[in-house]
C-alpha positions in Angstrom: 0.0 0.0 0.0 1.2 3.5 -0.9 1.3 5.6 2.2 -0.1 9.2 2.0 2.5 11.8 2.8 1.8 15.4 3.7 3.9 17.8 1.6 5.0 20.6 3.9 7.1 22.4 1.3 6.5 22.5 -2.5 8.8 20.2 -4.3 11.6 22.0 -6.2 12.4 21.4 -9.9 15.7 19.6 -10.3 16.6 22.2 -12.9 15.7 25.2 -10.8 19.3 26.4 -10.6 19.8 26.3 -14.4 16.5 28.0 -15.0 17.2 30.8 -12.5 20.6 31.3 -14.0 19.0 31.5 -17.5 16.6 34.1 -16.2 19.5 36.1 -14.7 21.7 35.9 -17.9 18.7 37.0 -20.1 18.1 40.0 -17.8 21.7 41.1 -17.7 22.0 40.7 -21.5 18.8 42.7 -22.1 20.0 45.7 -20.0 23.4 45.7 -21.8 21.6 45.5 -25.2 19.2 48.3 -24.3 21.9 50.6 -23.1 24.1 49.9 -26.1 21.2 50.4 -28.5 20.2 53.7 -26.9 23.7 55.0 -26.9 24.2 54.1 -30.6 20.9 55.7 -31.6 21.4 58.8 -29.4 18.5 57.9 -27.1 15.4 58.2 -29.3 12.0 58.9 -27.9 9.4 56.4 -28.9 5.9 57.8 -29.5 6.4 61.4 -30.6 4.3 64.4 -30.1 5.1 64.6 -26.4 4.1 61.0 -25.9 6.9 58.7 -24.6 6.4 54.9 -24.4 8.8 53.8 -21.7 10.3 50.4 -22.2 9.2 49.5 -18.7 5.9 48.6 -20.5 7.7 46.1 -22.7 9.1 44.5 -19.6 5.7 44.0 -18.2 4.5 42.5 -21.5 7.4 40.0 -21.6 6.9 39.0 -18.0 3.2 38.5 -18.5 4.0 36.3 -21.5 6.4 34.2 -19.4 3.9 33.7 -16.7 1.3 32.8 -19.2 3.6 30.2 -20.8 4.1 28.5 -17.4 0.4 28.7 -16.4 -1.1 27.5 -19.7 1.3 24.7 -21.0 2.0 21.5 -19.2 5.4 20.8 -20.6 8.9 20.7 -19.2 10.4 22.0 -22.4 8.5 25.3 -22.0 10.3 26.3 -18.8 13.6 27.4 -20.3 12.0 29.6 -23.0 9.8 31.0 -20.2 12.9 31.8 -18.2 14.4 33.6 -21.2 11.3 35.6 -21.9 10.9 36.4 -18.2 14.5 37.5 -17.9 14.1 39.8 -20.9 11.1 41.3 -19.3 12.9 41.8 -16.0 15.8 43.4 -17.9 13.4 45.9 -19.6 11.9 46.6 -16.1 15.0 47.1 -14.1 16.7 49.3 -16.7 14.1 52.0 -15.9 15.1 51.9 -12.2 16.5 55.4 -12.3 13.1 56.9 -13.1 11.5 55.5 -9.9 14.1 56.4 -7.2 14.5 60.1 -8.1 12.1 63.0 -7.7 12.7 64.3 -11.2 11.9 61.0 -13.0 15.5 60.9 -14.3 16.5 57.9 -16.4 20.1 59.0 -16.2 20.2 59.1 -12.4 23.9 58.5 -11.7 23.6 55.7 -9.0 21.1 53.8 -11.2 23.8 51.7 -12.9 25.3 50.7 -9.6 21.9 49.8 -8.2 21.0 47.7 -11.2 24.3 45.9 -10.8 23.7 45.3 -7.1 20.2 43.9 -7.9 21.8 41.3 -10.3 24.5 40.6 -7.8 21.9 40.0 -5.1 19.9 37.7 -7.3 23.1 35.7 -8.1 23.9 35.3 -4.4 20.3 34.1 -3.8 20.5 31.6 -6.6 23.9 30.3 -5.3 22.5 30.1 -1.8 19.5 28.1 -2.9 21.7 25.7 -4.9 24.1 25.1 -2.0 21.6 25.0 0.8 20.8 21.4 0.5 20.3 18.7 -2.1 17.0 17.4 -3.4 14.8 15.7 -0.8 13.4 12.2 -1.1 10.0 13.7 -2.3 11.8 16.0 -4.8 13.8 13.1 -6.3 10.7 11.0 -6.8 8.6 13.9 -8.0 11.2 15.0 -10.6 11.6 11.4 -11.9 7.8 11.1 -12.2 7.6 14.4 -13.9 10.1 13.2 -16.5 8.1 10.0 -17.1 5.0 12.2 -17.7 6.7 13.5 -20.8 5.8 10.1 -22.4 2.1 11.1 -22.3 3.0 14.2 -24.3 5.1 12.1 -26.8 8.2 14.1 -25.8 10.1 11.5 -23.8 13.6 10.7 -25.1 16.6 8.5 -24.0 18.3 11.4 -22.3 15.3 12.0 -20.0 15.1 8.3 -19.3 18.7 8.2 -18.1 18.2 11.3 -16.0 15.0 9.8 -14.4 16.9 6.6 -13.5 19.8 8.6 -11.9 17.2 10.5 -9.8 15.7 7.2 -8.7 19.1 5.8 -7.8 19.7 8.7 -5.5 16.3 8.2 -3.8 15.5 5.9 -0.9 15.0 2.5 -2.4 12.4 1.5 0.2 10.0 4.2 -1.0 7.0 2.4 -2.5 6.9 4.7 -5.5 10.5 4.1 -6.6 9.9 0.5 -8.0 6.7 1.4 -10.0 8.4 4.4 -11.6 11.5 2.4 -12.5 9.2 -0.3 -14.0 7.4 2.4 -16.0 10.7 3.7 -17.3 11.5 0.2 -18.5 8.2 -0.2 -20.3 7.8 3.3 -21.9 9.2 3.6 -25.4 11.7 6.6 -25.5 12.6 8.7 -28.5 16.2 8.9 -29.6 18.1 11.7 -27.9 17.8 14.9 -30.0 20.8 16.2 -31.8 22.0 19.5 -30.2 21.2 22.6 -32.2 24.1 24.5 -33.9 24.4 27.1 -31.1 24.8 24.3 -28.5 27.3 22.5 -30.7 29.3 25.7 -31.3 29.3 26.5 -27.6 30.3 23.0 -26.7 33.3 23.2 -29.1 34.4 26.5 -27.7 34.0 25.3 -24.1 35.8 22.0 -24.8 38.7 23.9 -26.5 38.9 26.3 -23.5 38.8 23.4 -21.0 41.5 21.5 -22.9 43.7 24.6 -22.9 43.0 25.1 -19.1 44.6 21.7 -18.4 48.0 22.9 -19.8 50.8 24.4 -17.8 50.9 27.3 -20.3 47.4 28.3 -19.3 48.3 28.3 -15.6 51.3 30.5 -16.2 49.3 32.8 -18.5 46.5 33.3 -16.0 48.9 33.8 -13.1 50.7 36.5 -15.1 47.5 38.2 -16.1 46.0 38.3 -12.6 49.3 39.7 -11.2 49.2 42.4 -14.0 45.5 42.9 -13.2 46.3 43.5 -9.5 49.0 46.0 -10.3 47.1 47.9 -13.0 43.9 48.1 -11.0 45.8 49.6 -8.1 47.7 52.0 -10.4 44.6 53.1 -12.3 42.6 53.6 -9.1 45.2 55.9 -7.7 45.4 57.6 -11.1 41.7 58.3 -11.2 41.1 59.0 -7.6 44.2 61.0 -6.7 45.3 62.2 -10.1 48.9 61.1 -9.5 49.4 60.9 -13.3 49.2 64.7 -13.5 52.5 65.0 -11.7 54.3 62.4 -13.9 56.1 63.7 -17.0 54.5 67.1 -16.6 50.9 68.1 -16.6 49.0 70.1 -19.2 48.5 73.7 -18.5 45.6 74.3 -16.1 45.4 70.7 -14.9 45.2 70.5 -11.1 45.2 67.3 -9.0 42.5 66.6 -6.5 43.0 67.4 -2.9 42.6 64.6 -0.4 39.9 66.6 1.4 37.9 66.8 -1.9 37.6 63.1 -2.4 34.0 61.8 -2.1 33.0 58.8 0.0 32.7 56.7 -3.2 36.3 57.7 -4.2 37.6 56.5 -0.8 35.6 53.3 -0.9 36.9 52.6 -4.5 40.4 53.3 -3.4 40.2 51.1 -0.3 38.6 48.1 -2.1 41.2 48.3 -5.0 44.0 48.5 -2.4 42.6 45.4 -0.7 42.4 43.5 -4.0 46.0 44.5 -4.7 47.2 43.3 -1.3 45.4 40.0 -1.7 47.1 39.5 -5.1 50.4 40.3 -3.5 49.8 37.6 -0.8 48.9 35.2 -3.5 52.1 35.9 -5.4 54.1 35.3 -2.2 52.3 32.0 -1.6 52.9 31.0 -5.2 56.7 31.6 -4.8 56.6 29.5 -1.7 55.3 26.6 -3.8 51.8 26.6 -2.3 49.7 26.9 -5.5 46.4 26.0 -3.8 46.7 28.8 -1.3 47.8 31.2 -4.0 44.8 30.5 -6.1 42.5 31.0 -3.1 44.1 34.5 -2.4 43.7 35.3 -6.1 40.0 34.3 -6.0 39.4 36.5 -2.9 41.0 39.4 -4.7 38.6 38.9 -7.7 35.6 38.6 -5.4 36.4 41.8 -3.6 36.7 43.5 -7.0 33.4 42.0 -8.3 31.3 42.7 -5.2 32.8 46.0 -4.1 35.1 47.8 -6.5 32.9 47.3 -9.5 29.9 48.5 -7.6 31.7 51.8 -6.9 32.9 51.9 -10.6 29.3 51.6 -11.8 28.5 54.7 -9.7 31.5 56.7 -11.1 31.5 55.6 -14.8 28.0 54.2 -15.2 27.9 51.3 -17.7 31.5 51.9 -18.8 32.4 49.5 -15.9 31.0 46.5 -17.8 34.3 45.8 -19.5 36.2 45.6 -16.3 33.6 43.4 -14.8 33.9 41.1 -17.8 37.6 40.8 -17.2 37.0 40.0 -13.6 34.5 37.2 -14.4 36.8 35.6 -17.0 39.7 35.6 -14.6 37.5 34.1 -11.8 36.4 31.3 -14.1 40.0 30.6 -15.1 41.1 30.5 -11.4 38.2 28.1 -10.6 39.3 25.9 -13.5 42.9 25.9 -12.2 41.7 25.0 -8.7 39.6 22.1 -10.1 42.6 20.8 -12.1 44.8 20.8 -9.0 42.1 19.0 -7.0 41.8 16.3 -9.7 45.6 15.9 -9.7 45.7 15.5 -6.0 43.0 12.9 -6.0 44.8 11.0 -8.8 48.0 11.0 -6.7 46.2 9.8 -3.6 44.5 6.9 -5.5 46.1 3.6 -4.8 48.2 2.2 -7.7 46.7 -0.9 -9.4 48.1 -4.1 -7.9 50.7 -5.8 -10.2 49.6 -9.0 -11.7 51.4 -12.1 -10.1 54.3 -13.4 -12.2 54.0 -17.1 -13.2 56.6 -19.2 -11.5 59.4 -20.4 -13.7 59.6 -24.1 -14.2 63.2 -24.3 -13.0 62.2 -22.5 -9.8 59.4 -24.9 -9.2 61.8 -27.9 -9.6 64.3 -26.3 -7.3 61.7 -25.8 -4.6 60.6 -29.3 -4.9 
């Protein structure tokens, strides 16, 4: 008999992390596309004759479409397109933030870029927290496996989904009375061949594989280490240059150029200066640990320097330079990914060294040795 269980918390989708990340990436890309397009077209006004149609309205339309897709269609394959459409709508919406936090309805409100950046950073941290909080529960494992089987009723069940459902059931408690019937259904249901990836997926897979293969080489490690050291030095130099105008005293300044006085620096200038200095110090510590031969510790210090830059320095840069700080953020993210790949490679090498060597096969005794022993 199947026992009735009370569900205290709604079961989570096994793909919720990927779906939320898709939503986030679509939102970030939309903001960047909107700002680039407006800059390239000199900020046109849609509507004319004193009527302006704010793209906040487009955001609402896209988000309504995404909600409608999820409410109307009973299909797993609709969730990712809904995440993309919803992310686009959220991007349109959040891009207008400057109009709703100022008294003069100012789209170009200077802190708006930093606030938009912080909103996306906050969403990213929430997503990472949800992914790391705990694994799927027993109910969630069984529910997701059953949801995959339901694709057969919609004639959309393939071998890839069958394998995934079996993996979920393997992780579940085998004493659960639902596990055996679902596994039996998986064995009986006819599955379609796994679909061939589309060309964007194939292209991305080739690029990713090439990058991962390069990341396994010593040349990649030396290159990334050199770049991050250069990044730490340049970020420190450029920060002092921008904040304290030191460069005006080097090689002679132009006529009429005056450096900033320390007392004239704003709070944002000081915070930018302090966070950049902290990143530079962390990089220096990493270099020292690297010279001592402790690569793992060096990579951790490099990672901390990048996180300080992403979560603090870039926030202040968005306030100062608006969306001009996107390029620096892109460099930070690329370096962080590279450092994580290097750490992963070191962990795999350590595990390979700790693994016991395969036992040597016993050598057959020589006939003369056997006779001698006898």
